[in-house]
N, C-alpha and C positions, 0 to 999 in steps of 0.2 A: 660935748663929750668926746674925748679923744679915742679914736679907733685903734685897736691893736690887732696884730696878726699872730695867731698861735699855731704851732705845728703839733699835731697829735697823731697817735696811731690807734686804730681800732680794728677789730676783727668782725667779719660779717659773712654769713653763709648766703650765697646767691641761689636763686631759684633756677637752677640749671635745667636744660632739657633732659639731661640724664636723670636728675632727681624726679622730675615730673613723670618720666617713663617708669621709674622704679616704683613709685607710689601707685601708678595705674596698674602695673602688673601684680602688685601685692593684693589688690582687691578682687582679682579675677579668680573664678573657680578653675579647677583642673581642666574642664572641657573648654572654657573660654580661653585659658592659657594656651592650650594646644592649637586652637584656631588662630590666636595671635602669632604663635610661632610659625604656623603654616603660611600665614600671610607674609611674614618677614622672609621666609624662604623663597617665596614667589617673587618678591619685589627687590631683594638684595642678592645680586650674583655672587657676593663674597661670603655668603653663609651656605653651609652644606650640612647634611646629616652626618653625624659622627658614628660610623659603624662600630668603632671600638669602645664606645662609651660604656656598654654593658660590662666590659672586662674590668672597669674601675669600681663597679658597685659591689657592695658586700665586703669591703676590705676591713671595716672596723665597726665597732659598736660604740654608741654614745649613751651613757646612762643619765637618768634624771638628775643625779647629783653632780654631774660634771658641768663645767662651763665652757662654752666655745667663744672664741674671740670674734667680736662683731665690729664692723666699722661704725663709729659714732654717727656718721652721716650715711644714710642708706644709699647715697649716690657716690660714696667715696671710691676712688679708683682702686682697682686690684692690680696685683703684680703680674698675673697671668695674661697671656695674649688671647686665650680662648677659654671657653667654658669647660671646666673639668669638675667631676664630682669631688666634693671635699670630704671624702670618707664618711658619708652620712648613711650609707646603706647598711642593712641588717644582715648578719650572717645566717639568719633564718632563711630557709628556702623560699624563693619568690613564688613558688607554686602554691604556697599556702594562701597567697593573697590574690590569685588570679580570678577568684570568684567575684562576681559583681553583685553588690547589695542594692536593693531598691529602697529609696528613701523618698517619702512624700515631700513634694516641693513646698517651700515656705513662702507665704506671700508677704508683701510689703507691710501690711497691718500687723501681722504676727511679729515681724522683725522689729518694728517700732515699739510694739507693746512690750517685747522682751527687754529692750533698752530702757523703757520707761520704768519697768518693775525693778530694774537694777539701780535706779536713781534713788537717792536718799530723800524721799519726799513723803509728805503726810498723806493720809487716806483721802483728804479733801483734794489735794493737788493731784493725786492719782486719778480721781474721778474726772477732774477737769482735763487732765492729759488724755484719758481714754476718749472723752468727747471730741477733743481736737483730732486725735488719730482717726476716729470714725469719720471725720469730715475731710480727710485727705484722700484724693482720688488715686487711681492706679498710676498716674504720671508722677505722683509725689507732691502735687500742689493742693493747697488748702482751698476748699470750695465753700466755706462758711464765713460769715462776718462775725465780728466780736459779739454783737448782740445775739446772733443765732447760736453761738457757742455758749453764751450765758444761759440761754434757754435749754440747750441740749444737755448741759451738765446736770440740770434738774436737782440742784442742791437745796436743802431746806432753808439754809441761809444763802440766798442767791450770790453767786460770785460777782466780784467787781471787775470792771474792764481791765484794771492793771494786773489782777490775778491771772486773767486769761492771757494777757500779753506776756507775763513772766513765764508761764508754763509753755506757751508757744515758742518763746525765745529758747527755752531749754531743748524743746523738740527739734528746733531748727539747727541745733548743734549735734543732732544724732547723725548716724550714718544711714543712708547715703547722703553725702553733702548736697545741700540745696533743698532737702525735703522740708515740707511745711511752709514753703513760700507761698505768697498770695498772688504773685504774677511773675513773669519772666525776669523783670528787672531785679526783684528781690531774690529770686532763685540764684541768679548769677552773682549778685553781691554777696550772698551768704557763702557761696563757694569760694569766692575770691578772698573774703575776710578770714575764712577758715584756713586757707593756704598760708596766710600771714601768721597763724598761730602754730603751725606744724613745724617740728624740728627740721632744720635744713632750709626753711624759708625765711626770708627777711622782707621788710617793707621797702623793697628796692624800687627803682623808677618804673620798671615794667609793671609791677603789681599796682603801684600808685596810678599809673596811666590807665590801666585796665579798669580799675575801680572808678576813675573819673569818667571814662567813656560810658560805662554801664549806667552810672548814676545820672549823667546829664545829657549824653549824646547817643543813646541807644537807637533812636529812630534813624539817625544818619548811618549807623552800621547796617540796619536792615535795608536802607535805600542804596547802600554801596557807594555813598558819596564821600570818597576819601579826601578830596580836595577841601570840601567844606568841613570835614572832621578835623583836618590838620589846622585849618584856619581858626575854627571856633575853640578848639581845645588848646591852641597855642603850644602844641607839642611837636617835636621833630617827626619827620616821616619815618625815620628808623624806629623811633620809640613807639609810634603808633602801630607800625607793622608788627613789632614784637608783642605789643599788647593784644593785637588782634589774633596773633598765633596762640597766645595764652587763652583767649576767649574761646577759640575753636576746640580747646582741650576740655572745656567744661561741658556739663550735661544739662541741657534745658529741660529734660524729662527724667529727673533722678530716680523715679520709681519704676521706670520702664523695664529695668533689668530683672524685676521680680514678677513671679507668676503665682497666683493663688491656687491654680488647679494643676499645674504641671507636676509630673512625677519624674525625677531624675534618676538615672542609673549611674551610680558613682563608684569609683575606686578610691579607697582611703589615701589621703595625702601623707599621713603619719602612721607609723607602725610602733606599737608598744608591746613588748614581751618581757617576761621575767626570765632572766638568764643568770645562773649562778647566784641566785638570791637577790639580784638587783633588777630594777625595772629599766630596760633599755629603750631608748627613744631614738627613732631614726626616720628619715624621709623615705617614703616608698619609692624604690628605684623605678617602678613601673610608671610613675607620674613625672619623673624628672626629664627635662628636655634633653635630647641627644643631638645637639647641633654644635658646630664650631666654625671658626673662620677657615675659609678654603686655603689649602696649602699652596695653591697656584697664584696667590696674590702677586708676588714678586714677578712671576712670569707674565701675568696680565699687564702689569704696569710697564714692563720693559718693551712690550710689543704694541703699545698704543700711542696715539698722538698726545700732545700736551693737553688738549681739550678733554680727551677721554681720560687722561691721567687725573685731572681735577675731579672728574665724575667718580672715578674709582676711589680716590682718596676720601671723597665725601661718603661714599658707601662703606668704606673701611671704618671710618669713624662711627657711622651709624651702627655698624655691626658690633663694634667694640662696646658701645654704649648699651646695646640691647643685651649682649651676653653678660655684661657686668650687672645690669638691672635684674636679669634672671638670677644671677648668683646672690645678689642682695635680697631678692624675694625669698629665696629658699633659706638663706641664713636667718632672716627675720622669722619665718614660719617655724623653723626648727627651734630657735631660742624661745619663742612663745609657747610652743608645744611642750618643751622640756620644763618650762616654768609651771605650766598647768599641771603636768604630772607630778612635779615636786610638791605643789600646793595641795593637790587632791590625792595624795598617796593613800589615804584611808579608803577612798572610793575603789582604787585598784586592788587594795588588799582585802576589803570586806564587803564592798558593794555600795549601791546608790544610797542606802539608808545612812551612810557615813559621809556623804558629801558635805563639805564645809562651805560656809558662805564665801563667795569670791565675786568681786566686781571688777570691771575693766580698769578702774583707777588703781586697784591693788597691783595688777601686773604692770601697768604703766609706770608706777613709782618704782617697782622692783627692777624693771629692765631699762628705765630711763627713756621710755618712749612716750609719745602723746597717746591719749586714750583713743583717738580716731585710728591710730596705727594698729592698736590691739584689736579694735573692732574690725578693721579691714582684714587683718591676718586670721581672724577666727571665723569670719562669715563665709559660708559655703566651702569650708575646709573640714575634712573628716579624719577621724582617728580610729584605727582598728586596734582592739585589745582582746584578750581572751574572752571577755563577756559580750563582745559585739562591736558594732561600728557606730560611732557617735560624732555629731557635728561638734567642733571645738567650742561653739557657743553653749553647748549643753552643760559644760563644767562651770559656768557662771550662774550664780543665783543670789537673790537678796537674802537678808538675814531676818530671823525671827527670834525674839527673846526667849530664854528658858528660865525656869524657876530658880535655877542656881546662879543666875546673873550672867550666864554665858550666852552664846549665840548658836542658832541652828540654821542650816541652809533650807530654803524653801524647796529645793529639789529633793533633799533628804526627807522632808516632811511629806512630799507627794509620794515618795517611795514607801514610806511607812503607812500611809493611807492605803496604797495599793496592797501592801502586805496584809494589813488588817482585813480589808475587804476580801482578799483571796482566801483567808483562813476563817472567815465568818461562817456561821450556820446559815445556809441558803434559805431555810425556813424562818429564820429570825435575823435578818440582816441588820447591821448597825445603822442607826440614824446618824445624821451629821452631828447632832448634839452628843450622841454616845461616842462617836469618833473623836470629837474635841475633848471629851472627858478622858478617854483612853490615852490620848496624846499628852494630856496634862499629867497623867500618872507616870509618863515617861520623862516628865520634866519640861515639856514643850507647851507653852501657853499660846493657843490660837483660838480665835472666836469661831462660833459655829458657821458664820457666813464665809469666813476664810476657808474652812474645811470644805464647804459647798463649792467655792470657787475652784480650789485645787482639784476637787473630785471631778468637776465638770471639765476642767482643762485636760484631764486625762481620759475623758470619754467614759467615765464611770457613771452609771445610771443612779437615780435616787434609790433609797432603801425600798420604797414601795414597788418600784419597777424591777428591783433585783430579787424580790421575794419569790420563792419557788414553793408551790404547794404539791405535795405528793398526790 
């Protein structure tokens, strides 16, 4: 067969260090972000605190109906040389938000269960999923075999091994990346393969090499035998070093960032106020980083040797990447928050009983992001509005059918249950069956056991425990 040479053009997004950093910053809470900024201030002499940053806040209002331009790639370069507020502050006085709210810490299991409930799966698969999540330890690793999970699910018609594997695979695609793995190798492979599906990533040589190393040569990495690793993998030293740098950015204990018992004192990341009849959405100026490139960079370079100039140029590039990643983080957070407010307008107007069903995929499709990006942008990020402070995840909930053929949000149903219990006669509290019947009268079809589950999730006691005798 005669061989031919063809010339073609293709486009490809590379897994740049800047993009890796932007994704890392996106998933950080405000407290973790401040720690990251502090560390960069300590280690990079070209970064400094911007004393004038506050004067740029509060210049403009962005409403939920507006759209802000966003780089398609979260690592896309910006035109500015230093971080500046992009008119995301609210004209409402910052003093209104200086109070600190106490919010109970959310554990890994609660976070995974929340994502599971947002998945479009059957009650049977939900039961299997809950059994799997119960078997995941605090590091995020699965501590049960498939046979043990079949027993733990305790289904009348016992689950098959392939059913367990299918639900486990779904959970392994949840946030945080790498959760549900059975060992270190699988944990790292899950994270690497998820990188390949994220916008901005491509199956480039570094990613391929990293997957190859983890899959076949992980013991050599732990032994630090670089020579044997190069020889057996048949990859160049440069490619190996780049792949090892990528592996260092992964988390071998993906669940370690969550605490089941800690209580966090938080300041909201997003502010929502109704101004002149419209809901205005802005980032809280109090949480925005106030740093910039030092203005003495040129002076530093002119007064140093060639060797030191190379060092400063490297730090200059690192500083630019860091500031642009911060800008991308806040652009993404603002766009996600505005979309949430736009989709949940009824909640802000009328209260939680009017929350509509919303899942991660809805926002991902609307904004052109990956579902994992939405998950990172909403986890441990908080929104302040006239009725209180809420984690952005609160605005997502699964759907329940109504008698009219429509859909109701599980969050709205919980709020309705709360309202009914609050208004009941304490001497004759409603049973779960009665609550289900009352919801049906409102056009919402839910089983008694579902009412019991929603009631327990909100810490509401059973009817017998709520009964009060004069």
